[in-house]
Each structure stands twice: as structure tokens, then as C-alpha cells.
C-alpha positions in Angstrom: 63.0 66.5 -8.5 65.3 64.2 -9.9 64.5 60.5 -10.3 67.3 59.5 -7.9 66.6 61.9 -5.1 62.7 60.5 -5.3 63.4 57.0 -5.2 65.8 57.7 -2.2 62.8 59.5 -0.3 60.5 56.6 -1.4 63.1 54.1 0.1 63.8 55.7 3.3 59.9 55.4 4.1 60.0 51.7 3.5 60.9 48.8 6.0 64.4 47.4 5.8 65.0 44.0 6.0 68.1 43.3 8.6 69.6 40.3 10.4 68.5 40.2 14.1 71.2 40.5 16.5 70.6 39.4 20.0 73.0 41.2 22.5 74.5 39.4 25.4 73.5 41.3 28.5 75.1 39.2 31.1 76.4 35.6 32.2 77.9 33.3 34.2 80.4 31.1 32.6 80.7 28.4 31.2 78.8 29.8 28.2 80.0 29.5 24.7 78.2 30.5 21.1 78.5 27.8 18.5 79.5 29.7 15.2 80.1 27.3 12.2 80.7 24.1 14.4 83.4 26.3 16.7 82.3 26.9 20.2 83.5 30.3 21.4 83.3 31.7 25.0 80.7 34.4 25.3 81.4 37.8 26.8 79.0 40.7 27.6 78.3 42.9 24.7 78.7 39.9 22.2 76.3 39.6 19.5 74.5 36.2 18.3 72.8 36.0 15.0 70.6 33.5 13.3 71.9 30.2 12.7 73.9 30.3 15.7 73.6 28.4 19.1 74.0 29.3 22.6 75.3 26.5 25.0 75.7 26.6 28.8 77.7 24.3 31.1 76.9 23.3 34.6 76.3 26.5 36.7 76.4 28.4 33.2 73.8 31.2 32.3 73.2 33.9 29.8 71.1 36.7 29.4 70.1 37.9 25.9 68.5 41.3 24.6 66.2 40.6 21.4 65.9 43.6 18.8 62.6 44.3 20.4 63.8 44.8 23.7 62.6 41.5 25.1 64.9 39.5 27.2 65.8 35.7 26.7 67.3 34.0 30.0 68.8 30.8 29.6 69.9 28.6 32.4 72.7 26.0 33.1 73.2 23.0 30.7 71.1 24.4 28.2 71.0 24.7 24.4 69.2 27.4 22.4 69.1 27.7 18.5 68.5 31.1 17.2 66.8 31.8 13.9 65.4 35.5 13.8 65.4 38.3 11.2 64.0 41.5 11.9 62.5 44.3 9.8 62.7 47.6 11.0 61.6 51.2 10.0 64.3 53.5 9.0 62.7 56.5 10.0 61.5 55.0 13.6 65.3 54.2 14.3 65.2 50.9 16.5 62.1 52.1 18.3 59.6 50.2 16.1 59.7 47.5 13.9 58.7 44.0 13.0 60.5 41.1 14.4 60.3 37.3 12.7 61.8 33.9 13.1 62.1 31.2 15.8 64.1 30.4 19.0 64.4 26.6 19.6 65.0 25.3 23.1 67.0 22.0 22.6 67.4 21.5 26.3 67.8 23.6 29.7 65.5 26.1 31.5 64.5 29.2 29.7 62.4 32.6 30.4 61.2 35.1 27.8 60.1 38.5 28.9 59.0 41.6 27.0 59.5 45.2 28.3 57.7 48.3 27.9 59.5 49.1 24.8 58.6 45.8 23.2 54.9 47.2 22.6 56.1 49.4 19.8 57.1 46.3 18.0 55.0 43.7 15.8 56.7 40.2 16.2 55.7 36.6 14.6 58.0 34.6 16.8 58.0 31.3 17.5 59.6 29.5 20.3 60.1 25.7 19.5 59.6 23.7 23.3 62.3 20.8 22.4 60.7 18.3 19.8 57.1 18.4 21.1 55.8 21.9 20.5 55.6 25.4 18.9 54.8 28.3 21.1 53.6 31.4 19.2 55.0 34.9 21.1 53.1 38.0 20.6 54.3 39.5 23.9 54.3 38.0 27.2 56.3 36.6 30.3 56.9 32.8 30.1 59.2 30.3 31.8 59.7 26.6 30.7 62.1 23.7 30.7 63.1 21.1 28.3 64.8 17.9 29.3 64.7 14.3 28.4 61.9 13.4 30.8 59.8 16.9 31.2 59.0 19.7 28.7 56.7 22.2 30.0 55.9 25.8 29.7 54.4 28.3 32.5 52.4 31.4 31.4 53.4 34.1 33.9 51.5 37.0 32.3 50.1 37.8 28.8 49.1 35.0 26.2 50.8 32.3 24.4 49.5 29.9 21.5 50.6 26.4 21.9 50.6 24.0 19.1 51.7 20.3 19.9 53.4 18.6 16.8 51.2 15.4 17.5 47.9 17.4 17.3 45.9 19.3 15.1 44.5 22.0 17.0 46.1 24.7 19.1 46.0 25.5 23.0 45.4 28.9 24.2 47.1 30.0 27.2 45.6 33.2 28.7 45.5 33.0 32.5 48.5 33.5 34.7 50.2 30.6 36.0 48.7 28.1 33.4 50.8 25.3 32.2 51.3 23.2 29.3 52.9 19.9 29.6 54.4 17.8 26.7 52.2 15.2 25.4 48.8 16.6 27.1 46.1 18.1 25.4 45.0 20.4 28.0 46.4 22.8 30.0 46.6 22.8 33.9 47.6 25.4 36.7 50.5 25.6 39.1 50.9 28.0 42.1 53.0 31.1 42.5 55.3 29.2 45.1 55.9 26.7 42.2 56.9 29.5 39.9 59.3 31.1 42.7 61.2 27.8 43.1 61.6 27.6 39.5 62.7 31.2 38.7 66.2 31.2 40.1 67.5 28.8 37.6 67.5 31.3 35.1 68.5 34.4 36.8 72.2 35.4 37.5 73.4 34.8 40.9 74.8 37.7 42.0 78.1 37.7 43.8 79.0 34.4 42.1 81.1 35.6 39.0 78.4 37.4 36.9 79.7 39.3 34.0 77.5 42.3 32.6 77.7 44.8 30.1 79.2 47.9 32.0 80.7 46.0 34.5 83.7 47.5 36.2 85.8 44.8 38.1 88.5 42.9 36.2 90.2 39.7 37.6 93.9 39.7 36.3 94.9 36.0 36.1 98.6 36.0 34.8 101.1 37.7 33.1 103.3 36.2 30.5 106.5 37.4 29.0 105.3 36.0 25.3 102.1 37.0 23.5 102.2 33.2 22.3 101.9 32.1 25.9 99.2 34.7 26.8 97.0 33.4 23.6 97.5 29.6 24.7 96.1 30.3 28.0 93.5 32.3 26.6 92.6 29.7 24.4 92.4 27.1 27.7 90.0 29.4 29.3 87.7 29.9 26.1 87.7 26.1 25.8 86.5 26.1 29.3 84.0 28.8 28.1 85.5 31.5 30.0 86.0 34.9 27.5 89.4 36.6 28.3 91.5 39.3 27.3 94.8 40.2 26.5 96.4 43.5 27.0 100.1 44.6 26.8 101.7 46.1 29.7 105.3 47.7 30.4 106.5 47.2 33.9 109.9 48.6 34.5 110.7 48.8 30.9 109.7 45.0 30.3 106.7 44.3 28.0 104.2 41.7 29.5 101.1 40.2 28.2 98.4 40.0 30.9 95.4 37.6 30.7 92.3 39.2 32.3 88.5 38.5 32.7 86.7 41.8 32.6 83.1 43.3 33.0 82.7 41.6 36.3 79.7 43.1 38.1 80.8 43.5 41.4 83.9 43.0 43.8 82.2 39.7 44.9 81.7 38.5 41.7 85.4 39.0 41.0 86.3 37.3 44.4 83.8 34.4 43.8 85.5 33.9 40.3 89.4 33.8 41.5 88.1 31.2 43.9 86.4 29.3 41.0 90.0 29.5 38.8 92.0 28.4 41.4 92.5 25.3 40.0 94.2 26.5 36.8 97.8 25.8 36.9 98.6 29.2 35.3 96.7 31.1 37.9 98.9 31.5 40.9 98.4 34.9 42.3 95.4 36.6 40.6 94.7 40.2 41.5 91.5 42.4 41.3 91.2 45.7 39.6 88.6 48.2 38.3 
């Protein structure tokens, strides 16, 4: 066996260091990712990397799938900083590995939930609760919120470690419906009714303009005789937090550039978005297609 072949076999058995990608599973506009100081409207299937920031506006929500198959849900008017790296086993092909890093909730409501596939992964992930505490996540379901007057996290299932920034000792949450509030050095509890009232804040509102991976409906907003006009309108939508696509079409031997919103989850989502966009000057007679 040559040295090169031996080295290749050894390396194949070693973990490979890679940058973690968070994939956008679904969203409601307005929602952006900030890359190098620039806000770009999010679309289903987009990837978000370490050092980037998720931002949602009024009514905006985003669902993200992490490399370990856990899901992060971000509610309206929220900001989430991403800082993750992943070490994956080449032999296991994405079914197992090690995830490291942090997610920082600057503001807004969030939910973090692992899945059945997540159990194959080892994780050392911390979630920063505003500027008050660090939450150690090892596999669990939790819901929290950060705003100017209220920062808290509720354990729904599993266990988490909370390290307040103004205290030496960490606090363990091991029982369902335990709650940690910023500034308190002990935990309390909430009832299921409280959790059920909070949960919809981070859930996508079916029929209200939801876009998802695999969504089959498109909302065609306008067609332009110039590609530059189409791009200008697409940029207006992007600034508003709504990602669009430009398609060249030939109608009666005339070329047009059509601006559309794609991957809408249902016919009702397309209709709802059509109503929301009626205020745009360029949108006069939008139509829905599949």
C-alpha cells in the first residue's frame, strides 16, 4: 500500500471540520439575512452561515433547520445572530457529527426544538438570552423571548443549563414548564395554558402568505418590457423583506421579464399575499399560478 493511499484511508475516518449551514425551511415576510452589513430578503432554501444575522419585521417569521436537524423558529421583529461550526463524520454522511457554537437572541421570540434525528449528534451549543444569560443546549425543546423589559426562557422538554451573566453559579432546568426570568437567581413554573398562548408567536400562520421549501404556488406580480425595470422592482421588494424571482417569458413574439413570488405553501397563502401587496404601485393585476 502506498503512503498516499494509506493517508487517504486514515483521513476518511477522521472528522472533517466544516462551516455550519442553517437552511431556511419556511417564512413569512418581511424577513432578511444580514451579510456583511447588507440586508437581503430571505427565501425558502436559502442558507445562513456563521457571522450572519436573521432579522424579521412586523409580522415576519422564519423557521431554520440546523445541521443536526434541530429547528429554530424566530418570531416577529426579532434579531438572531448565528455563530456555529460543525464537525461531521465523513463515513456517517450527515447522519451524525458534532455541532459547536452559539446562537444569540438579540431581541424577539424564539423556539428551539430537536428532532428524532438530532439524537445522533453531539452538540455543544449555547444560546445567548439577550445580554443576561447563556443557555447550554444538549437536546431539548424550549421557548423564550427577549425584549427591553422582559427576558425569559421556558423549558418545554429535556434539560438546559442557564448561566446568568451576573452570577457565579449556573441554574439547571430539568422539569417541563420551568421558567427562568432574567435577573432572578431561581426558577419558577408556568402552566400549559401560558405556553399555548405563547407558542403561536413563533408558528407560521397558515394561509397568511407562508412560503416553504417545496411550495407549489407562485404569485406573479408584474411583467416588464425591460430587464432593468424588473430588477428595480425586485430590489424594492427585497428592501421590503420579500424575495422575488425574475423570469423571461415570450408572449406573442415579445420578450417580457416577469417578477414573481414563488414557493408559496398554499392557494390561500398566495391569495393572502396578493392582498398584502396591493399597495405596491407596480402591482396592478397580479395572478396566481402553480
